[in-house]
N, C-alpha and C positions, 0 to 999 in steps of 0.2 A: 504493500500499500504506500509506503513512504518513498519508494523508488521513483514515482512520478515526479516528485519534487526535484530530482536531479536530471530530469529530461532535457534534451536540447531543444525541444519544442516550447516556444515562449508561453503559449496558452496553458501548458501543463506545468511549467516552471513555478508559477505562483500558486501552488496547491499542495495539499497533504504535507504540511509542515510537521505535524505531530508524529511521533514514533509509537508511543504507548497509548495515549488517550485520544482517540479520533474525534471525540466530541469537541475539542478545541477547533478543529477544522469545520465541523458541522455548525458550530455557533458562528464562526466567522465566514461561513459560506465559501470555504476554500477546499472542501472535500470533493475529490474526483474519484469515482469508482468504475467508470466505464472504459478505462484504458488497461488492457492486459499487460502485466509486468513484462512478459516476453517481447512485447512490441515496442518497448521503450529503449531509446538510445540515450545512454547516460553520458554526461560530460559537458564540455564546452564545445559548441558547434565549430568554432574556428580551429580547434586543436584536437582533431580526431585521428591524425596519422601517427604511427609509432615514432616518427622522427620528432614530433612535437613534444613527446614525453621523455626525451633523454635528459639526463641530469644537467649537462652543460647548457642545453636549450632552456631548461626551466630556471636555472640560475641567472641567465642573461635576459630572460623575459621582462622583468620589471624595467630594464634599461632601454628596451626597444622604443617605447613611447617617448622617453626622454631624448633619445637620439633623433627621432622624427620631428618632435615639437620644439626643440631648442631654438631660440631666436639666433640670428647671426651675431657673431661676436662684435662687441664695440671696441673702439680703439683703446689701447692700454692707457691706464692712468699714468700721469706724469710725462707723457710724451707730448712735446710741444713743437709747433712750427715756428722756428726762430725768426723766420722772415716776416711774421705778422705781429711780433711783440711790440707793445707800446712802452714808451719810457715813463 
């Protein structure tokens, strides 16, 4: 029952949070019982291949967004154009 919560399908992802007491999901209207457990693909949709789950890839994963989203470097502090200095 809880496996639906780990599905790659977004509509199934926000359901079946509870493991022991299913009444939490019934109260919060997040209980889903019409999906067979054998039909669920568990994980993160973007990372399904075996190469995505290797240790070095997992260690470097948090830095990939930093590498993509980092703004261009600004000029170094303390570097001056001596030709434009005022007295």
